[in-house]
N, C-alpha and C positions, 0 to 999 in steps of 0.2 A: 345549352342550345339543342342538344339531342332530345331532351325531354320536351322542349318547346316545339320542335319540329314534329315530334310524335303526337303531341296533344293537338296541335293545329291540324295535322293530317287527319286525326281521328274525328275532330269536329267538322272538318270539311267533307269527309266521306258521309257523315250523318246528314249534313245540309244538302249535298248533292243527291242523296238518296230520297229526299223529299222535294220533288220537282215542283209540287204545288206551292209549298211555302216559299221556294226560291222565286217563283214567278209572281206570287201574290205581293211580295215585298216591293216590287217595282210597279205594281198595278196602278196606284194612285197617280204618280207622276206620268206614267204612260197615258192614262186617260186624259190628264190635263194637256199632254202633248198633242194627242189626236183630236180631242174635242174643243179645247180652248186655243191651241196653237194657231190654227188657221184664222180664227177671229182676231187674235192678238196681232198676227203679222199683217192683217189688212186694216187694223184700226188706226195705224199711224203712230201708235204709242211706242212701238219698238219692233225689232226684227226677230227672226228665229235666234240670232246670236245674242239677243238680250234675254229671251225667254228660257232657252235651254240651260244656260248656267244656273238660273234660278231653280229650274226643275231638278238639277243635279244636287243642289243644296237641300231642296225639299226631300229628295231621296235619302240624303244623309241623315236628315232629321227623322224621317219616318222609319227607315230601315234600321239604322244604327240606334236610333232613339228607343226602339222597342226591343233591342237585343236582349235586355235584361229579363225579358219574359221567359227565356229558356232557362235561366238560372232559378226562376221561381219554382219550376217543377223539380229541378235538381235538389233544391233546398227542401221541398216538400217530401220527396221520396228518399231522402237520406243520402243522395249521391255526394253532396259536399262533405257530409260526415265521414264518408269512406275516403274521400280524397285527402282529407286533412291528416290522415295517418300515414300518407306516403311521404317519401323523402323529397319530393318535388317542392321547390319553393313556391310560396303563395303568389309571388309576382309572376312566375311562369304559368301558374294555374289561371291567372287572369289574362295574361297576354295571349295564351293559346286560344282563348275564346275571342278576344279582341281581334287578333289577326284573322281568324276565320270570318268574323263579321266584315272586316275590311276587304277581304278577297271577294266575298259574296257581293258586297256593295259595288266593288269595281266592275264585276261582271254585269251587274244590273245597270250600272252607269254606261257601260259600253253599248248595251242594247238600246238604251234611251238615245244615245248619240247617233247610232246607226239609223234608228227609226227617224230621228229628226233630220238626218242627212237626206233620207228618202223623201221627206216632206218639203225640203227646200233649204235646210241649214247649209251655210257655206262659211267656213272658218279655217284658218291656217292649221295644218296638221300638228305643228309644234305646239301651238297654243292649246289645242284640244287635248293633246297628250299631257301637257303640263297641268291643265285643268283637272284631268282625271286623277293625277297624282295629288293635287291639292285637296280635292274633295275626299280622297282616301285618307289623307292626314286628318282632315276634319272628322271623319267617321271614327278614327281611333279615339279621339277625345270624347265624342258623343257616346260611343258604345261603352267606354269605361265608366262614364257618369251614369249610364243606364244601369249597368251592373251594380254600381254603388247605391243607386236609388232602390233597386230591387231587393237588395240586402238590408236596406234601412227601414223601409215601410212595410206595413202588413201586406201579405201576399195578394190578397184580393183587391187591394187598392192600387197596385202598380199599373195595370192596364188603363183604368179610367184616368188616373192622375197624369200619366205620361201622355195620353192622348190629348188631355186638356192643355197641357203645357206646350206640346209640339205645335199645335195649330196657331196660337198667337205668335210664337217664335217664327214660324214660317211666314206669316203675314207681315210681321215687323221687319223681316230680312229684305223685303222687296223682291221676293222670288217671283211673284206673279205680276206685279206692276212696279215700275221704278219708283223709289221713294221720293224722287224729285217732284212727283205729283202730289205728295202728301202735304198737309198743313204743317206749319212750323213745329208745333208741339209733338206731333207724331214723328216727324223727322228726328227730333231730339231723342225721343224714346227709342227709336230704331237704332240710333248710334250707340246706345248702351248695350246692345246685344252683339255678340261676335259674328253672328250669321250675316248681318248686313255687310260687314267687311269681306266675308267669304264670297258673297254673291257679287260684289263689285270687283273683287279680284279675279274671279272666274270670267266675268264679262270683259275685263281688260284682256285676258288671255285669248278669249274668243275673237276679240277685235284686233289682236296682234299688237297690242300696246304693252310691250314687254318692259318698258322703262317708266311706266306711269306710277304715280303715288298710290293709286287704288290697288295696283298689284302688290306693291311693297307692303301696304297695310294688310292686305289679304293674307300674304304669306306669313307675316309676323303674327297676326292674330290667330291664324289656323295652327301654326306651330305652338304658340303659347297655350292655346286651348287644348291641344293634344297633350302637352306636358302636364298641365293642371289636371286634366281629366284622368290621365293614367295615374298621377300621384294620388288623387282622391280615391279612385277606384282601388288602387293597391292598398291604401290605408284601410279602407273599409273591408276589403277582402281579408286582410291580415287580422283585423279585429274579429271578424266572423269565424276565422279558423284558428284563433289563438289557442 
């Protein structure tokens, strides 16, 4: 635990030292919030409480999904080679990075929610806090998978491949438009991704529906996704540093 805290603190200090990178990670959802949000709220399709949960999941996909980019440089410049000779466990080496990414995402998510509140979002505080926790859990799984992907594929392929994967997942999640508007075949495909359930779970929290099946499925899927992501990320990290 001491090593994990030290590693997480080290990575956090590096992240907070780069203010541009911290802000840039939330730029895309923030632009959707400011430029697309007013149109969405006036279209009759949904309210701010429908759009903002989707943008939080989008943030998890884009910010945590590209987290592996940092390990590409560590791998290229031999940082991982030096880390593997330390007595720190491989699980701790991965979790230190993942926890840093989750804290960064949580801060970015709070900024998005505050900006949305200024634009007209109204939701129960308990629901918003629970939603922030749930999207943080989702980011743990996404960041872990991102690191696994970065260690698996050729370094120059990581950024284009992850960017190509993230966009369809975001659209299929219903983050921007409710999937109830989609044709039947697209709705079925959407239900095969974990992010659809995360979006619906967050929307239930923003609506104050704490006993809904959508929230139950959202919690179960997010927790399962985090467990699977950490397991796969740890497995790949251990093979890389064996």
